[in-house]
N, C-alpha and C positions, 0 to 999 in steps of 0.2 A: 537477367537480374542477379544480383548479390545479395544472398541471403546470409547474415552473420547474426551469429545468437551469443549474447552477453548473459551470465547467470551471476547472481550474487545474492548473499543471505545475510539478514541482520537479527538481531534478537533485542527484545526491550525487557528489561527486567525492573521490578520493582520490590522494594521492602516494605515491611509493615503493610412477458408480452408487454404492449403499452403499460399494461397495468400489472405486470410481473413485479417481483420484488425488487427496489432498488436499493434498499439498505437491508442489512442484517446485522445481530449482534452474536459475537462470540462470547460465550459465557464457559467455557470448559474448566477454567481454573478461578485462580484469586481475581481475575480481571473480568470486567465488561467493558467491550470493545466495538463500538459501531462503525461499519464499513460501509462505503458505498460502492457501487458497481462501476464506476469509472477510476476506480483506485485510489480516491481519496480516503486517508484512513483517520479513523480516531474523531469522526466529526460527522454530523448529519448533512442534508442538503442545505441547510440554512447555515452551515458553518459553524455549527454550536459545538463545542469538544466534548467528547463522549468516549474517554477511555479513563474509566473510574475503577476504584478498587471495591470489591464485594465487601461492604460493611454497612452498619446502621447510618453511617455519615455519607457514604456514597462519594468519598473524596476522590477529586480529579487529578491525575498526573500529567496529562498531555492533553493539549487543544487538536492538534493535527499533526500527520505525519505524511509528506508529501514528495513524490518523485521528481526531481529537476535533472534535466540531460540537457547538455549543450556539445557542439562539435563544430569543426569548420569543414566546407566543401568549397574548392575553387576560391579560398579566400573569403568565403562569405560565411555570416554567423547563422547558425540553425539552434534553435532551441525548442525544447518542449518541456512544459512545466504543467505541472496540477495547480490548482487553486489554492489560495491561501489569503488570508486578510490582509490587505495593505491599502491605507488610506488615501493614496494617490493613484497608484496603478490599477486598483479594482475596489472600489468603495464598497462594493456589496459583496465580495468575495464571489461574484456569480460566473466569471470566466474561467476557462480551463482550455489547454491544447488537446486534453484527452478526452475522448468519447468511448461509451461502452462497446464492447464487440471486437471482432477481428477485423482487419482490413478486406474491403469486399470492394466489387464494382458497384453495388446497389445496396446503399445503407438504409434506404427507405422501403425496402422489400419487407411486406408483413411477415413474411417467413423469416426472414433475417431478424426482425424485431423480436419476435415471438422465441426464437431459437437463444437471442445472445444477449438481449438487453435485460439482463437478470444477474445474480449471484448463485453459486451453487456450493451449498453446506452440507456437509456431511461428516458422520463419526466413524470410527473404527468398530463401534457396536454395530452400526446399520451395515457396514460392510461385512463382518462376521455372520451377522444374520443372513444377508444374502446368499454369502457362500455355503451357508447350511440348508438353505431351504429352496434355491432357485430351480431345483428339478422338481419341486411339487407342484401338482397340477394346480391348486387353487392358489399358490403364491402369487402376490401382488408386489411388484418390484417397487423399492423406494423410488419416489418421484426423481431424486438427484441422482441416482444410479442410472435411472431409465433416460434421464436427459442430460448426462453428462456431456459436455462439449468436446467429444472426442475427436469429432470430424467437421470440417468445414465443408459447404457446398462449392466444388471446384467450377461449376457453371456460373457462379457469381463471382468468381475470381479468389475466392477464398483457400487457404492452405488445407490441404484434405486432414493433415494430421495437426491437431491443437492441443487439448488437454491429454495427460499422460494417464494411460489405463493398463491394466493386466489382461494380456491377450491370451487366453485360455488355451485355444487351439492354433494360436501362432499364424492366423490367417490374414493379420493386418486390419481386421474389421472389428469395430466395438459393437459386440453382440451379448449384452447383459442377460438376455434371456437363455443364453448358452454357458452362462457362468463368468462372464467379463466383468470387470469392476474399476472403479477409479483408483488410481494410485496417488494416495496421500500420504503427507506427514504428519507425526503427530497422531493424538487421539481424537481430534476434531480438527477440520480444516474447511477453510473458505476460499473457494476458486473464484478468479474474476478475470476477465480479459478486456484491453482496451487499448486503443490506437490513437495517433496524433494526426491521421490523414483527413478525416472528415471534420474540418475546424470551421464552426460557425463565426466566432471572434476568436481571432487567436489571442490568448492571453498575454503571449510573449511577443508578439507584434513580429514574428518572422515565419516564414514558410514552413510548410509541414516537411517532417522528416522521414515520412513513410515507415514509422516504427510500430509494431506490435508488440505489447506487453502482456504476459501472463504473470500473475502473482497469485502465491499460496500463502494465505495468512494461517497459521497453525498453532496449536497449543497441546500440552500434555495434561491428563487427568492424573496427576500424582501426587496426591495431598502429602504423603510421606517424604518427598523429594522437596525440599524448601526451594531450591532455585528453578526447578522446573514449575512449581506451583505458583510462581511469581514472574513467569516469562511469556511472552509472545514472540513468535517467530515469523519472519516474512521472506519469503523466497522469489526473487524476481528473476523473469527469464525474458529478456529483450532481445527481440528479433529486428532485424533490418531487412524489410521487404521492399525497399528502395532499390534503385539501379544507382546508387551512389556509394562511393567508398569513402566513409567520413574520416576526417583526421582529426587528432586531439579529441577523439570522442571521450566524454566524461560524464559521470552520474553523481547525483548528490541527493542525499536524502535530508529533508528539511525536517526538522522538529520543532515544534512551539511546546516548548516544557513548561508546566505549571503546576507545582507540587502542592496540593491542597491551596492556600492562599497564595496567588502567585507572587504578590508584590514583596514577598520577604523571602525570596530565593536567590541562590547563588548558583553558577553553572561553572563547569570546568571539564579537562578533559585528560586523558591518560594515554598517551601514545603507544605505550609497549602493550596495551589491551586493546588499542582501535576501538576507544571508548570515551564517549561523552556522558556528561551526567549532570543532575541538578538535585539540589537539597535546599531544606529549609535552614536558613542562616540562624535562625532563634532556637532557643531551647523549647520554645512552645510555638505552636502554628494556630493562633486564635483567629475566628472569622468565619465566614460562610464557606462550607466545606472544607475547613480547617482540619489539621491532623490532630490538634489539641496539645496534649503532653507528650504524643509519640510523633515527633516530626518524620514526615517521609523522605524517600529518595527514589530517583529513577535514572537508570542508564540505559543508553543504547550502544550496542556492540556490533561492529562488523565482523561477522564470524570468518569471512574471507580473509581478513587482516590486509584488505586493498587501500582502506582510507588513507590518504596522505594528508589529511589535516582537518581543522575544524574552526570555524568561525562563528561569530554572533553579532547581530545588530540590535540596536535600540529603537523601540517603537513609540518612544516618547516623543512629543513636539520638541524639536532641537532649540536649546538655550545659547550654548556657546559652540560646542563641537560638532559639526554635523558629517564629521567622516564615519562616525560609528551609527548614523540614522539608517533606517530602512533603505533598500535599494529603490531608485526613483524611475529608471528606464532600463531598457533592455540590455545597455551595456554593462550597466550596474550587475544585472542578473548574470550576464554572460560570463563576467570576470568572478565573481563567487563561484559559479559552477566549476570554471575551470581549475580553480585556485584549490578547492577542497574536496575531500570524500564525504562530509558531513556538515550541516549547516543548522544552528539552532538560534532560534528567535529569542530575544533575550524576554525573560519571565516578565508576564504582565503584574 
């Protein structure tokens, strides 16, 4: 088996059990961001956009953020994609190549489901409290610290080391009762693990790639620092657990930007900053969830500066030029993934 790991980080900045938790909301700073346990960002399981500003109007700035991956192996195309609205390819937005949890030999094991079909949300305050009190006799360990997915079950074919943790006694075993704790970024973080191996219905219509993805979404509670108070950070760790050595392996972050009232938005990019952005083209943004007299803007940065381009497509019914219409088959998607590092849908 050839295990290779790819890691990259993004920042979004805005101005102005079976019954386990499948979604959560990160509310650390000026954002309210809904996250799904299969890696779907800023939307709920019905595909409704849920990245909003903390304000009386609750203005939305993004409908979703999705990971797209493409590569070749033996001249064959392989794609792994998260769901997103598409009127032809996926009318209900219900299909996805990614499913919750690490790669395993038994995805239906109740113990696997109870351990991994969930999200893990923890704050720096919770960790500091744990560090100060874990030795006390009546101390009750925070549930996320207790259940942190530090290890998989090797008897089920899972990797032993999964989520990062501070190992106080350096014995390689996660033991929160002895002072170990999750290693997170920011002041609050949400951790999720998902994979593309156990595909019910392949959204991309290709074979699985054998990828396991670890994603930490985090934010800072720094009201006095403007850019941190208006930013959310994403750190992806992509692990190849297959026996294939892929060629032209490319990742793509798909954003559906919608700044307040989406129909009056414009989009652009700045190659020097590895950034794409959207903003209101009018001096006012009137309408449902609009910014009014204070138009907003949103930007997505590739913090590793590895983005090699950006593209957009229109989601309107084509009347003349179909070249900029939405992708309609796996070849269209593969070409988009291979061509750019970031992909933005035209604002609706």
